[in-house]
Every structure is written in C-alpha cells, then in structure tokens.
Backbone bond lengths (Angstrom), bond angles and torsions (degrees), N, CA, C in turn:
res aa  C-N    CA-C-N  psi(-1)  N-CA   C-N-CA  omega(-1)  CA-C   N-CA-C  phi
1 M - - - 1.453 - - 1.522 108.55 -
2 V 1.311 115.49 130.97 1.458 121.86 -178.25 1.536 108.06 -124.50
3 D 1.317 116.27 135.93 1.458 121.43 176.93 1.530 108.40 -91.31
4 F 1.335 117.32 105.37 1.461 121.86 -176.08 1.528 113.55 -87.59
5 D 1.317 118.03 -5.94 1.477 120.02 179.72 1.510 110.53 -81.51
6 P 1.311 119.96 144.64 1.462 126.04 2.07 1.531 111.26 -81.66
7 T 1.300 115.26 151.49 1.461 121.81 179.38 1.523 109.24 -126.68
8 Q 1.314 115.14 173.97 1.465 120.89 176.76 1.516 109.13 -134.81
9 G 1.330 115.52 150.70 1.457 121.02 174.72 1.515 113.38 55.87
10 A 1.337 116.14 -130.99 1.461 122.44 -174.83 1.530 113.10 -93.13
11 E 1.344 117.70 14.21 1.462 120.34 178.58 1.528 110.39 -63.77
12 M 1.336 115.53 153.07 1.465 120.77 174.44 1.520 108.57 -59.48
13 T 1.315 115.82 137.91 1.457 120.67 -177.30 1.520 111.90 -114.76
14 K 1.283 115.83 172.26 1.463 128.86 172.15 1.526 113.31 62.61
15 R 1.299 115.49 -175.61 1.464 122.31 177.32 1.520 107.34 -82.80
16 R 1.327 116.09 125.78 1.459 120.70 -177.31 1.519 110.06 -153.36
17 P 1.320 116.76 162.98 1.467 119.23 175.28 1.528 110.52 -65.75
18 A 1.323 115.35 154.57 1.459 122.28 174.57 1.518 108.14 -152.04
19 V 1.322 115.45 153.67 1.458 121.87 178.03 1.526 108.42 -102.42
20 V 1.317 116.89 125.12 1.464 121.04 175.65 1.527 107.05 -78.88
21 V 1.334 116.00 121.42 1.464 120.38 -178.52 1.518 113.04 -115.14
22 S 1.322 118.05 -4.77 1.461 120.28 -179.24 1.528 110.48 -78.64
23 S 1.309 114.15 154.09 1.456 121.41 177.00 1.523 109.37 -80.78
24 A 1.311 116.83 138.66 1.461 121.28 177.97 1.528 111.23 -65.36
25 A 1.327 116.79 -20.19 1.466 120.94 -177.40 1.526 113.09 -86.12
26 V 1.326 117.23 -3.58 1.465 120.67 -176.03 1.523 110.32 -111.09
27 G 1.311 115.73 134.52 1.458 120.59 173.50 1.514 113.83 99.15
28 L 1.332 114.87 145.33 1.456 121.66 178.88 1.524 111.95 -105.92
29 L 1.316 117.11 -18.66 1.452 122.15 -176.53 1.532 111.01 -91.87
30 P 1.333 117.78 158.71 1.472 120.49 178.23 1.531 110.25 -78.23
31 L 1.329 115.36 64.22 1.458 123.18 179.60 1.518 109.20 -126.16
32 R 1.325 115.91 152.37 1.460 121.43 174.22 1.521 108.03 -136.48
33 I 1.326 115.98 146.11 1.453 121.09 174.83 1.527 106.97 -88.20
34 V 1.338 115.43 127.32 1.455 120.58 -176.63 1.525 111.22 -128.55
35 V 1.321 115.36 155.99 1.454 123.34 171.66 1.529 106.08 -115.88
36 P 1.334 117.39 113.97 1.468 120.20 -179.66 1.528 112.29 -65.30
37 I 1.311 114.50 154.16 1.466 122.05 -179.94 1.522 108.72 -115.78
38 T 1.341 115.19 137.45 1.455 121.93 177.90 1.526 108.85 -127.81
39 E 1.312 116.49 167.88 1.464 120.89 178.94 1.526 110.49 -64.63
40 W 1.339 116.25 137.85 1.463 121.27 -179.77 1.527 110.19 -71.91
41 D 1.318 115.14 140.95 1.459 122.79 173.01 1.526 105.85 -134.04
42 P 1.338 118.39 130.80 1.472 120.12 -178.20 1.531 114.36 -52.57
43 K 1.326 117.73 -26.00 1.473 119.16 178.92 1.526 111.98 -66.58
44 Y 1.335 118.13 -13.96 1.464 121.80 178.14 1.526 112.84 -76.49
45 A 1.321 117.81 -13.77 1.465 121.69 -173.82 1.532 113.03 -55.13
46 G 1.301 118.95 -30.09 1.456 121.43 -178.88 1.512 114.25 -90.39
47 H 1.326 117.95 4.93 1.458 121.95 -177.69 1.531 110.02 -108.27
48 P 1.328 118.42 106.60 1.468 121.04 -172.99 1.527 114.88 -67.06
49 W 1.324 119.02 -13.80 1.469 120.72 177.87 1.524 112.02 -85.66
50 L 1.345 116.88 -6.82 1.462 121.93 176.59 1.524 108.24 -107.64
51 V 1.335 116.03 113.09 1.459 121.86 -175.09 1.525 109.09 -102.16
52 E 1.323 115.92 117.43 1.465 120.22 -178.83 1.530 110.81 -67.11
53 I 1.323 115.37 136.22 1.463 122.55 175.83 1.528 107.41 -130.36
54 K 1.318 116.64 109.15 1.461 121.37 177.06 1.529 108.86 -70.24
55 S 1.316 116.87 140.64 1.470 119.73 178.82 1.528 109.51 -70.80
56 T 1.329 114.96 135.21 1.461 121.92 177.11 1.527 108.61 -141.66
57 Q 1.298 115.15 166.35 1.466 119.16 175.59 1.524 109.97 -64.97
58 Q 1.336 117.64 -34.36 1.463 121.97 -178.98 1.522 112.48 -65.06
59 N 1.352 117.27 -41.14 1.461 118.41 -177.46 1.528 112.89 -90.15
60 G 1.312 118.24 -14.01 1.459 121.34 174.92 1.511 115.51 75.89
61 L 1.329 117.54 5.56 1.465 119.75 178.82 1.525 109.71 -74.98
62 S 1.319 117.02 141.87 1.468 121.29 -178.30 1.525 112.62 -86.57
63 K 1.345 117.24 -13.06 1.462 121.23 179.72 1.522 108.86 -153.14
64 D 1.325 115.45 160.27 1.459 119.53 176.59 1.523 108.16 -59.18
65 S 1.331 115.45 138.73 1.454 121.00 -169.40 1.520 111.20 -138.65
66 A 1.330 114.78 178.76 1.467 121.42 176.52 1.515 108.98 -138.96
67 A 1.322 116.11 133.67 1.463 121.51 171.24 1.519 106.20 -83.69
68 D 1.336 116.94 123.90 1.464 121.90 -176.41 1.524 109.33 -99.12
69 A 1.332 116.22 93.15 1.460 122.01 -175.74 1.520 113.03 -65.96
70 F 1.327 118.40 -18.16 1.459 120.57 177.82 1.530 110.98 -74.84
71 Q 1.333 116.94 -14.24 1.462 121.64 -179.26 1.535 111.71 -104.71
72 V 1.327 117.66 18.16 1.465 121.33 179.77 1.528 109.33 -56.48
73 K 1.344 115.81 139.74 1.464 119.06 -179.52 1.526 110.43 -158.79
74 S 1.299 114.38 160.78 1.455 122.32 174.72 1.520 107.73 -95.72
75 V 1.339 117.04 129.44 1.463 120.69 -178.72 1.528 110.02 -132.39
76 S 1.303 115.00 155.58 1.454 121.52 176.21 1.534 109.88 -68.52
77 T 1.310 116.27 143.20 1.464 119.61 177.18 1.534 111.51 -65.23
78 S 1.327 117.77 -16.64 1.468 120.13 176.16 1.528 111.54 -68.29
79 R 1.333 117.41 -16.11 1.468 121.23 176.51 1.527 111.95 -79.90
80 F 1.328 117.92 -13.83 1.460 121.61 -178.99 1.526 109.10 -74.94
81 K 1.331 116.60 129.88 1.460 121.03 -177.10 1.522 112.86 -106.86
82 R 1.330 117.52 -42.65 1.464 120.57 175.69 1.520 110.00 -166.19
83 R 1.313 114.95 156.25 1.465 120.66 179.09 1.522 109.06 -90.73
84 L 1.323 116.11 132.66 1.460 120.62 179.38 1.515 112.58 -91.70
85 G 1.331 117.42 -42.37 1.456 120.66 -175.34 1.511 110.54 171.94
86 T 1.329 115.47 -156.37 1.462 120.93 -178.24 1.528 110.00 -131.67
87 L 1.328 114.62 155.60 1.453 121.59 175.56 1.521 109.56 -102.21
88 T 1.316 116.00 165.78 1.459 120.46 176.84 1.529 109.53 -77.58
89 A 1.305 116.10 162.19 1.467 120.84 176.80 1.531 110.14 -59.99
90 Q 1.336 117.38 -38.53 1.467 120.70 179.62 1.527 110.93 -64.85
91 Q 1.328 117.19 -41.56 1.463 119.74 178.18 1.530 110.82 -62.92
92 L 1.323 117.03 -41.89 1.471 120.22 177.68 1.518 111.42 -64.07
93 D 1.328 116.80 -39.12 1.471 120.38 176.00 1.529 110.99 -62.86
94 D 1.330 116.85 -42.19 1.461 121.16 -180.00 1.532 110.77 -64.28
95 I 1.333 116.66 -40.70 1.463 120.65 179.01 1.524 110.09 -67.69
96 S 1.324 117.29 -42.10 1.473 120.75 177.68 1.514 111.19 -60.91
97 A 1.340 117.32 -40.45 1.461 121.10 178.48 1.535 110.23 -65.78
98 A 1.316 117.66 -37.04 1.464 121.44 178.39 1.520 110.65 -66.66
99 V 1.337 117.22 -39.99 1.474 120.80 176.30 1.527 109.05 -63.15
100 A 1.327 117.51 -44.82 1.469 121.21 179.29 1.526 110.46 -59.52
101 L 1.321 118.08 -38.68 1.452 121.55 176.91 1.528 111.02 -62.02
102 C 1.327 116.13 -42.35 1.475 120.67 -178.25 1.515 113.45 -67.51
103 I 1.324 116.99 -29.36 1.466 119.42 179.93 1.529 111.70 -99.40
104 D 1.353 115.26 9.99 1.455 121.94 177.03 1.519 111.78 58.64
105 Y 1.336 114.76 43.34 1.453 120.41 178.39 1.523 108.68 -108.85
106 G 1.289 116.21 135.32 1.452 119.48 176.98 1.514 110.36 178.67
107 P 1.313 115.19 158.49 1.472 119.03 -179.97 1.507 112.47 -68.05
C-alpha cells in the first residue's frame, strides 16, 4: 500500500496498492519505481497499458485489479504503508511490457 497524496491533476490519488518494479541494485536515494493499482473494469481489456491482476491470497488484493503502467512513477519509500503480497513472474513480465509500451521502448 502506497500513500500517493498529495497529488495533482489526473494523477492516481489516495492510499492504494502498487507494484514495485525498480531494481534493488539501482539508485542511491530511498526511492522506488512503482506502478499503481486500480480496480479492474472490463472496459480496460482493450487497453494494453492496464494489466489485469486477479485477486488471490498470494497477492493480497481484495478485488480484481489493474496495474496502470501509464501512471508509473518514482516515490519515496516513506510513502509505503504496508506490504500486501507478491505477484507471479508472469504478472511482473506483463507489467514490465506495459511500461515499455508506455515509454515507447522495444526492440
């Protein structure tokens, strides 16, 4: 759970789940790159930057959700409130691919 407030404009707001995607070996500051998570809506299925994450006991999500790769950001570790769980390697790969799509990176 990450506290994203205060925010501006259309940024993700409030305390919500997020996926840490940064490497522990990168960076000197107490910052992590995260992808915020929002509630899943079937209309998101056609949007490749929104990665569906079904709620499971392993990931600790209370409802089916979506990682919003278009909202990727670097945040202070002081914004972290508690750990919910872990994602599968495939889910992390899917989120990484969605981030790469948003930054127009690809082979």
